[in-house]
C-alpha positions as CSV (number, residue, x, y, z in Angstrom):
1,M,0.0,0.0,0.0
2,T,1.4,3.4,-1.0
3,S,1.4,5.9,1.9
4,A,0.1,9.5,1.9
5,I,1.7,12.1,-0.3
6,E,5.1,13.3,1.1
7,S,5.0,16.8,2.6
8,G,8.4,17.5,0.9
9,L,6.6,17.5,-2.5
10,L,4.1,20.1,-1.4
11,P,4.4,23.9,-1.5
12,G,6.0,25.4,1.6
13,T,2.9,26.9,3.3
14,S,0.8,23.7,2.9
15,E,-1.2,22.7,5.9
16,V,-3.7,19.9,6.4
17,R,-7.0,21.0,7.8
18,Q,-10.1,19.0,8.6
19,E,-11.6,20.1,5.3
20,G,-8.5,19.2,3.3
21,L,-5.2,20.7,2.1
22,A,-4.7,24.5,2.2
23,V,-1.9,26.4,0.5
24,G,-1.2,30.0,1.3
25,G,-4.0,29.8,3.8
26,V,-6.6,28.8,1.1
27,L,-8.2,25.4,0.7
28,L,-7.5,23.8,-2.6
29,T,-11.1,22.7,-2.9
30,E,-12.2,26.3,-2.5
31,L,-9.8,27.4,-5.2
32,A,-11.2,24.8,-7.6
33,R,-14.7,26.0,-6.8
34,R,-13.9,29.7,-7.4
35,F,-11.6,29.4,-10.4
36,G,-12.5,26.2,-12.0
37,T,-10.2,23.4,-13.3
38,P,-7.6,22.7,-14.6
39,L,-5.9,25.3,-12.5
40,F,-2.3,26.2,-11.8
41,V,-1.9,27.2,-8.1
42,Y,1.3,28.9,-6.9
43,D,2.4,29.5,-3.3
44,E,3.7,33.0,-3.5
45,E,5.5,32.9,-0.2
46,H,7.3,29.7,-1.4
47,L,8.4,31.5,-4.6
48,R,9.8,34.4,-2.6
49,R,11.6,32.1,-0.1
50,R,13.3,30.3,-2.9
51,C,14.4,33.6,-4.5
52,R,15.8,34.7,-1.2
53,D,17.6,31.4,-0.6
54,A,19.3,31.7,-4.0
55,V,20.4,35.2,-3.4
56,A,21.7,34.3,0.1
57,A,23.8,31.5,-1.5
58,F,25.2,33.3,-4.5
59,G,24.8,37.1,-3.9
60,R,22.2,39.7,-5.1
61,D,23.7,40.4,-8.5
62,N,24.8,36.7,-9.2
63,V,21.3,35.1,-9.6
64,A,19.2,35.4,-12.7
65,Y,15.8,33.7,-12.7
66,A,15.5,31.5,-15.7
67,S,12.1,32.7,-16.7
68,K,11.4,30.0,-19.3
69,A,10.5,27.7,-16.3
70,F,7.5,29.9,-15.5
71,L,6.8,33.5,-16.6
72,C,4.0,35.9,-16.4
73,T,4.0,39.6,-15.4
74,A,3.4,38.8,-11.8
75,M,6.3,36.3,-11.7
76,A,8.7,38.7,-13.4
77,R,7.8,41.4,-10.9
78,L,8.2,39.0,-7.9
79,A,11.7,37.8,-9.0
80,H,12.8,41.4,-9.5
81,E,11.4,42.5,-6.1
82,E,13.4,39.7,-4.5
83,G,16.7,40.9,-6.1
84,L,17.0,38.5,-9.0
85,L,18.0,39.4,-12.5
86,L,15.7,38.1,-15.2
87,D,17.0,35.6,-17.8
88,V,14.8,35.7,-20.9
89,A,15.1,33.5,-24.0
90,S,12.9,35.2,-26.6
91,G,11.5,38.6,-27.6
92,G,8.2,37.6,-26.0
93,E,9.8,36.8,-22.7
94,L,11.7,40.1,-22.9
95,R,8.5,42.0,-23.6
96,V,6.8,40.4,-20.5
97,A,9.8,41.3,-18.3
98,L,9.8,44.9,-19.5
99,H,6.1,45.2,-19.1
100,A,6.4,44.0,-15.5
101,G,8.7,47.0,-14.8
102,V,11.9,45.1,-14.7
103,P,14.7,47.6,-15.7
104,A,16.5,46.6,-18.9
105,D,19.8,46.5,-17.1
106,R,18.4,43.7,-14.9
107,I,17.6,41.5,-17.9
108,V,19.7,39.0,-19.7
109,L,18.7,37.8,-23.2
110,H,19.5,34.2,-24.2
111,G,18.6,32.2,-27.3
112,N,20.5,30.1,-29.9
113,N,18.8,31.8,-32.9
114,K,17.9,35.4,-32.0
115,D,16.4,37.2,-35.0
116,G,17.0,40.8,-35.9
117,T,13.9,42.1,-34.2
118,E,14.8,40.5,-30.9
119,L,18.4,41.8,-31.1
120,R,17.2,45.3,-32.1
121,T,14.8,45.4,-29.1
122,A,17.5,44.2,-26.7
123,M,20.2,46.5,-28.0
124,S,17.9,49.5,-28.1
125,A,16.7,48.9,-24.5
126,R,20.3,48.3,-23.4
127,V,19.7,45.0,-21.6
128,R,22.4,43.9,-19.1
129,H,24.0,41.6,-21.7
130,L,23.2,39.3,-24.6
131,V,24.4,35.7,-24.4
132,V,25.8,35.3,-27.9
133,D,25.4,31.8,-29.3
134,S,26.9,31.8,-32.9
135,F,29.0,33.7,-35.4
136,D,25.8,34.4,-37.4
137,E,24.4,36.2,-34.4
138,M,27.6,38.3,-34.3
139,D,27.0,39.2,-37.9
140,R,23.5,40.5,-37.1
141,I,24.7,42.5,-34.1
142,E,27.4,44.1,-36.2
143,R,24.8,45.0,-39.0
144,L,22.5,46.6,-36.4
145,H,25.3,48.6,-34.9
146,A,26.7,49.8,-38.3
147,E,23.4,50.3,-40.2
148,E,21.0,51.4,-37.5
149,H,23.6,53.0,-35.2
150,L,22.5,51.0,-32.2
151,P,24.8,51.1,-29.2
152,P,27.4,48.3,-28.8
153,A,25.9,45.2,-27.2
154,R,27.4,44.0,-23.9
155,I,27.8,40.2,-24.4
156,Q,28.7,37.0,-22.8
157,L,29.7,34.1,-25.1
158,R,27.9,30.8,-24.6
159,V,30.4,28.0,-24.5
160,A,29.7,24.2,-24.9
161,P,32.1,22.8,-22.3
162,G,31.9,19.2,-23.4
163,V,30.2,18.3,-20.2
164,A,26.5,17.2,-20.4
165,A,24.2,16.5,-17.5
166,G,20.5,16.0,-16.8
167,A,17.7,13.5,-16.3
168,H,16.9,13.1,-20.1
169,E,18.9,13.5,-23.3
170,A,16.6,16.3,-24.5
171,I,17.7,18.5,-21.5
172,R,21.4,17.8,-21.7
173,T,22.9,20.9,-23.2
174,G,26.6,21.2,-22.5
175,G,28.0,18.4,-24.6
176,N,30.0,18.7,-27.8
177,D,26.9,17.7,-29.9
178,S,24.6,20.6,-29.0
179,K,22.7,23.3,-30.8
180,F,23.9,25.7,-28.0
181,G,27.1,27.6,-27.9
182,F,30.7,27.7,-29.1
183,G,32.5,24.4,-28.5
184,L,35.6,24.4,-26.4
185,A,36.8,21.5,-28.5
186,G,38.5,22.4,-31.8
187,G,39.1,26.1,-30.8
188,T,35.7,27.4,-31.8
189,A,35.2,29.2,-28.5
190,A,38.6,30.7,-28.6
191,A,37.9,32.0,-32.1
192,A,34.6,33.5,-30.9
193,V,36.5,35.4,-28.1
194,R,38.9,36.9,-30.7
195,R,36.0,37.9,-33.0
196,A,34.0,39.5,-30.2
197,A,37.0,41.3,-28.6
198,G,37.9,42.9,-31.9
199,S,34.4,44.1,-32.9
200,P,33.3,47.6,-32.3
201,A,29.7,46.3,-32.1
202,M,30.3,44.1,-29.0
203,I,31.6,44.6,-25.5
204,L,32.9,41.2,-24.4
205,E,32.3,40.8,-20.6
206,G,32.4,37.1,-20.0
207,V,31.5,33.6,-20.8
208,H,28.5,31.4,-20.1
209,A,27.8,27.7,-20.0
210,H,24.8,25.5,-19.1
211,V,25.3,21.7,-18.9
212,G,21.7,20.5,-18.5
213,S,18.6,20.4,-16.4
214,Q,17.0,18.5,-13.5
215,V,20.5,17.6,-12.2
216,L,20.4,16.1,-8.7
217,D,24.2,15.6,-8.3
218,T,26.0,18.9,-7.7
219,A,29.3,17.2,-8.8
220,E,27.9,17.2,-12.4
221,L,27.1,20.9,-12.2
222,A,30.5,21.6,-10.7
223,A,32.3,19.7,-13.5
224,G,30.7,21.9,-16.1
225,A,31.5,25.0,-14.1
226,A,35.1,24.0,-13.8
227,A,35.5,23.4,-17.5
228,V,34.2,26.8,-18.5
229,A,36.0,28.5,-15.6
230,R,39.4,27.3,-16.9
231,F,38.5,28.8,-20.3
232,A,37.3,32.0,-18.7
233,A,40.4,32.4,-16.7
234,D,42.7,31.7,-19.6
235,S,40.8,34.2,-21.8
236,R,41.0,36.9,-19.1
237,M,37.2,37.3,-18.8
238,H,35.6,39.6,-16.3
239,R,32.4,37.5,-15.7
240,L,31.5,33.9,-15.5
241,T,28.0,32.4,-15.7
242,V,27.6,28.7,-15.1
243,G,23.8,28.4,-15.9
244,G,21.2,26.6,-13.9
245,G,20.1,23.0,-13.9
246,L,19.6,22.3,-10.2
247,G,17.0,19.6,-10.0
248,V,14.0,19.1,-7.7
249,A,12.2,16.1,-6.1
250,Y,9.2,15.0,-8.1
251,E,8.5,11.7,-6.5
252,A,8.5,10.1,-3.1
253,G,12.0,9.2,-1.9
254,Q,13.8,11.7,-4.1
255,T,15.9,14.5,-2.6
256,A,17.5,17.5,-4.1
257,P,20.5,19.6,-3.1
258,S,20.0,23.1,-1.5
259,F,21.2,26.3,-3.1
260,A,23.8,26.5,-0.4
261,E,25.2,23.1,-1.3
262,W,25.2,23.9,-5.0
263,A,27.0,27.2,-4.3
264,A,29.7,25.6,-2.2
265,R,30.4,22.9,-4.7
266,V,30.6,25.3,-7.7
267,R,32.7,27.8,-5.8
268,T,35.3,25.1,-5.0
269,A,35.3,23.9,-8.5
270,V,35.8,27.2,-10.2
271,R,38.5,28.3,-7.7
272,D,40.4,25.1,-8.3
273,A,40.1,25.8,-12.0
274,G,41.8,29.2,-11.6
275,W,38.8,31.5,-11.4
276,G,39.1,34.0,-8.6
277,S,36.0,36.2,-9.0
278,S,32.2,35.7,-8.4
279,V,30.0,33.3,-10.3
280,T,26.5,34.0,-11.7
281,V,23.8,31.2,-11.8
282,E,20.5,30.9,-13.6
283,P,18.0,28.8,-11.6
284,G,14.5,28.3,-12.9
285,R,13.0,25.0,-12.1
286,S,14.5,25.0,-8.6
287,I,12.7,28.4,-7.9
288,A,9.3,27.6,-9.3
289,A,8.7,23.8,-9.5
290,R,7.6,22.9,-5.9
291,A,5.8,26.2,-5.5
292,G,3.2,25.2,-7.9
293,L,0.6,22.4,-8.3
294,T,-2.1,21.6,-10.8
295,L,-5.8,20.9,-9.9
296,Y,-7.9,18.6,-12.1
297,R,-11.5,17.3,-11.9
298,V,-12.0,13.5,-12.5
299,G,-14.4,12.8,-15.4
300,T,-14.1,9.1,-16.0
301,I,-12.9,6.0,-14.2
302,K,-12.5,3.1,-16.6
303,R,-11.6,-0.3,-15.3
304,I,-10.4,-2.8,-17.9
305,E,-10.5,-6.3,-16.3
306,G,-7.1,-7.9,-16.2
307,V,-5.4,-4.9,-17.8
308,R,-5.5,-1.6,-15.8
309,T,-7.7,1.2,-14.6
310,Y,-7.7,4.6,-16.4
311,V,-8.6,7.8,-14.6
312,G,-9.4,10.6,-17.0
313,V,-9.2,14.3,-15.9
314,D,-10.2,17.6,-17.6
315,G,-6.6,18.6,-18.6
316,G,-3.7,16.6,-19.9
317,M,-0.7,17.1,-22.2
318,S,-1.9,20.7,-23.0
319,D,-1.1,21.8,-19.4
320,N,1.7,19.3,-18.6
321,L,3.7,18.2,-21.7
322,R,6.7,16.9,-19.7
323,P,5.5,13.3,-19.3
324,A,5.0,12.9,-23.0
325,L,8.1,14.9,-23.9
326,Y,10.6,13.6,-21.4
327,G,9.0,10.7,-19.7
328,S,8.7,12.8,-16.5
329,R,7.1,11.2,-13.5
330,Y,4.8,12.8,-10.9
331,E,2.7,12.0,-7.9
332,V,-1.0,12.7,-7.4
333,F,-3.3,13.0,-4.4
334,L,-6.8,14.0,-3.3
335,P,-6.8,17.5,-1.8
336,R,-9.9,16.6,0.3
337,S,-7.8,13.9,2.1
338,P,-4.1,14.4,1.5
339,R,-3.1,12.0,4.3
340,A,-5.1,9.1,2.9
341,P,-3.3,5.9,1.9
342,R,-3.2,5.4,-1.8
343,P,-3.5,1.7,-2.5
344,M,-5.3,2.0,-5.9
345,R,-3.1,1.9,-9.1
346,A,-4.3,3.6,-12.2
347,R,-3.0,5.4,-15.3
348,L,-3.9,9.1,-14.9
349,V,-4.7,10.4,-18.4
350,G,-5.9,13.6,-20.0
351,K,-8.7,14.3,-22.4
352,H,-6.7,14.7,-25.6
353,C,-7.0,12.5,-28.7
354,E,-3.7,10.9,-28.0
355,S,-2.9,7.6,-26.4
356,G,0.3,9.3,-25.1
357,D,-1.7,11.9,-23.2
358,V,-0.6,10.5,-19.9
359,I,0.0,12.6,-16.8
360,V,1.0,9.8,-14.4
361,D,1.6,6.3,-15.9
362,D,1.2,4.3,-12.7
363,A,-0.5,6.6,-10.2
364,A,-1.1,5.7,-6.6
365,L,-4.6,6.8,-5.6
366,P,-7.0,6.5,-2.7
367,A,-9.4,3.5,-2.9
368,D,-12.5,5.8,-2.6
369,L,-11.7,7.9,-5.7
370,A,-14.8,8.9,-7.5
371,V,-16.0,10.8,-10.5
372,D,-16.1,14.6,-9.8
373,D,-13.3,14.3,-7.2
374,L,-10.6,16.9,-7.3
375,L,-7.1,15.7,-7.9
376,A,-3.8,17.5,-7.5
377,T,-0.4,16.9,-9.1
378,P,2.3,18.6,-7.1
379,V,5.7,20.0,-8.3
380,T,4.2,21.3,-11.5
381,G,5.3,24.9,-11.1
382,A,8.0,24.7,-13.7
383,Y,7.3,24.0,-17.4
384,G,3.6,23.3,-16.9
385,Y,2.1,26.7,-17.7
386,A,5.2,27.6,-19.7
387,M,4.7,24.8,-22.2
388,A,0.9,24.9,-22.2
389,S,-0.8,24.7,-25.5
390,N,-4.2,24.8,-27.2
391,Y,-4.0,21.3,-28.5
392,N,-7.5,20.0,-29.4
393,K,-8.5,23.7,-29.0
394,L,-8.5,23.4,-25.2
395,P,-8.3,26.9,-23.5
396,R,-5.3,27.2,-21.3
397,P,-5.9,27.1,-17.6
398,A,-5.8,30.1,-15.2
399,V,-2.9,30.8,-12.9
400,V,-3.6,31.8,-9.3
401,F,-1.2,33.0,-6.6
402,V,-2.1,32.4,-3.0
403,R,-0.7,34.1,0.1
404,D,-1.9,35.0,3.6
405,G,-5.4,33.5,3.0
406,R,-6.0,35.4,-0.2
407,A,-6.0,34.2,-3.8
408,R,-5.5,36.4,-6.9
409,T,-5.6,35.6,-10.6
410,V,-2.3,36.4,-12.3
411,V,-3.2,34.8,-15.6
412,R,-6.9,34.5,-16.5
413,R,-8.4,31.4,-18.0
414,E,-8.6,31.4,-21.7
415,T,-12.1,31.2,-23.3
416,E,-13.4,29.7,-26.5
417,E,-13.6,33.3,-27.8
418,D,-9.9,33.7,-27.2
419,L,-9.3,30.6,-29.4
420,L,-11.0,32.4,-32.3
421,R,-9.3,35.7,-31.7
422,L,-6.5,35.2,-34.2
423,D,-8.5,33.5,-36.9
424,E,-9.0,35.2,-40.2
425,D,-12.8,35.4,-40.3
426,E,-14.3,34.4,-43.7
427,P,-17.6,36.0,-44.8
428,A,-20.7,33.7,-44.9
429,G,-20.3,31.2,-47.7
430,F,-17.2,30.7,-49.8
431,P,-16.0,33.0,-52.6
432,E,-16.4,31.8,-56.1
433,P,-13.2,29.9,-57.2
434,T,-11.2,31.4,-60.0
435,E,-10.2,27.9,-61.0
436,K,-12.2,24.7,-61.3
437,V,-10.7,21.5,-60.0
438,R,-11.6,18.2,-61.6
439,S,-10.2,14.9,-60.5
440,G,-8.2,12.6,-62.7
441,T,-6.8,9.2,-62.2
442,G,-3.9,10.6,-60.2
443,A,-3.6,14.0,-58.6
444,A,-6.2,16.7,-59.0
445,Q,-5.9,18.6,-62.3
446,R,-6.6,22.3,-62.4
447,V,-8.3,23.9,-65.4
448,G,-10.1,27.2,-66.0
449,T,-9.0,30.8,-66.3
450,A,-5.7,31.7,-67.9
């Protein structure tokens, strides 16, 4: 029999009451009643504590929140208020950060294929620095500087250190075979340093590397940091960024290192590699993941004798793509009775027209689970909302922050009207064709006007 959900997987302010689990002083069942399901719920105090822990470990100007994990205006503002820089990876993320009131000199722009519009916006706004990823990007920066007289861009060069880490091949980024960065192998990174240092369009400040994501062994993060630190020291750089990647516990029995443990291991590694200055990191998942959970409503319980039981909910891969994309694993529990044993085994699935629309492959659930029950999957604060889609034209869920007994919507639920908002509306009936199409024995043949 599987025991109750572990408290270490729940948001920090979680408390079990007679009526069920409360987060931020608000019952999850009440949140579902007020805001509907599926619903992303974030413990605002937990988010703030994680930001403060990161700053305490690395220093105020040495932590950039990797906003790709979870970004909305409220989250950008929260991270800035807690002293973090904002690491954005597209023009859209940059727009959200600026809209939230984050000063441009507290924003870092990433991306392996930044287009001219993204670079123009970043250079015009004078962001803190660009993380340059290719020689083609340098070409674009130089054209913008020469032709549009934009100010020189402060940059760090992204280096592929030849060290890859992470829970799945798709999130290992630091190896030699990677779409990201200039490889240390073969002298490519050294050539990039020479090119940037000699360009009037770029102010070379440092180097950056990121070895992967969902890393639970700090030795792997330290190895990547050491490799790029040696290069940074030899190249006489002023700044060193070693990326993020610190993992979190998703399932019972897992543990994850603290920010302090990560900082200590990285500092030792870069010092031994010859780097004597500070180090910047870019945590995302380790800030947001455990702070969030997702609420679903059970719609079907289908028992197939001798095979398995399927439990279908009102969301799925459109609000949590990670199980289908990476084979990620989660726990699930009943908010009305979070301490209940979970002896029932079932496959928790979504409502999409895909057999692979699986949220938890072999979920442990209470024996009294029933249709219309509210279910929660914890540790979904990173890459749930961020990767959400409108597959099968499902509106994306709302996002709610809870704190001190109050709940506020930070992203409203999409409506079916929102799904039509970008469609090109045709007039009633179809226009007369200018060509007639007749079928032949093979492909359709077009005849008619010349």
